[in-house]
C-alpha positions, 0 to 999 in steps of 0.5 A: 647806083642812083636812088629815086632820092638823088635822081636828078628829075625828082632833085630839080623838080621844083625848078623844072615845074617853075619853069614850066608854069613861069611860061605856061601861066597854068598849073596843069599844063605845066605838069603835063609838060613835067610828064612828057619832059620825065618820059624823055629823060628816061631815054637818055644816056646818062652818061652823055649828060655833064650838067643834069640840071641845065639838060633838064631845064632844057627839055622842059624849056623846049616842051613848054613852049611848044605847049605855050604855041599851041595854047597860044591859039585855043586861049582865043576861044576861051569865054571872058578874061583868061587869067593865070592858075593861081597856087597856093604858096607859103611865106617862104616863096616871099623870102626871094624877092624875085621869085615872088614878083616873077610868079605873082598874079600881076606879072603873069598876066602881062606875060600873057601879052607876049608872043610864047617865043618872047615869053620863053627867052624873058622867062629864061633870061630874066628870071632863070638867068640862063644864058643867051647861047643856051636861050637861042638853043632853046628856042631855036634862034639865033643868039643875036636874035635872042637879045633883040628878042630879050630887049624888047620884052624886057621894055614890053614887060616894064612898061605894063608890071606894077610900077611900085614894088611894096613890102609883105607888111603892107601887102598884108595889110591891105589885104587883110583890110580888104577882106574884112571890107568885103566880108562885110560890105562896107562900101567906104572901107572899100572906096579908102582902099582902092585906087581911082582908076582900079581896075577888076579882071575876073575869070570864070572860064564860062563855067561859072558866073564872073564878068566877062570884060574888066571893070574899070573905074572905083565908082563901078568896082566898089559897089560891084564888091560891096554887093558880093557878100549880100548875092547869096548866102555862106560868104566868106573871105579869109586870108591865104598866101597865093602866087608868093603874096598875101592874098585872099580865098572866097567862099561864095554858096560853096564856090570858091574863087582866089582873089589877089591885088596889085597894090601901090603906093598903099591902094588897090589898083588891080584886083584878080578873081579867078573863079574857074572851078578848073583853076582852083585845084591848087589852093588847099596844098602848097606847091613847091617853087624853087629857081 
């Protein structure tokens, strides 16, 4: 008799959550997809399932794609910039370099520029190495068409992803210096850390104050950040691990924010600040991610 410990859905839950999260960029929506998929799995005749892992990935992928198509319409009306929901992760996630890169805020933001089907194909092929035939069955396209979609998606992502992969030690060192400069309001230190063409993107969702459009260039970004700890009392900035990489958690006037940095050639090129409280519910307990 199958117990909950060896129940396939439980055994593969971290994988299934990761598939849904990478397709959706939202942990809350990923959890909803898992709930829907669990209900469908409960009605399946297990004697007809040869590979439970593959079967469950297909179920979750289909549910995630359906939700993604619906969400892509609603996100058009989102107030300000839409950023992925950050996840607190353990440093262990970084041991799988490809997984860490695929769930990074930078990559998830790039994936937002793909259409729903393109995103599903890219994630399933490039991250989870599913076959073209299997992906075709999931997205309802021919295998030939899926191969074409996959090629276009790869080219699209390659043109927009960070150009340089940095080590964990380099990322940590830059993040630590960046957070220290934020705490002390040291404009010169921030200037030294950031690339001239740095871009800051913030997500307040219309719920809390945040820049509603990206801020471009070091001359605007550095003073904006240097003033951050002067606006309200109780400002703190401490290092945490988000989405498989060193990042920061900021508290300002009792309101938390999640900060992720893209580092290239020792300089910060992009800054992501998530302030929408609805997206900050996963900052206290590490999320299990797996491939």
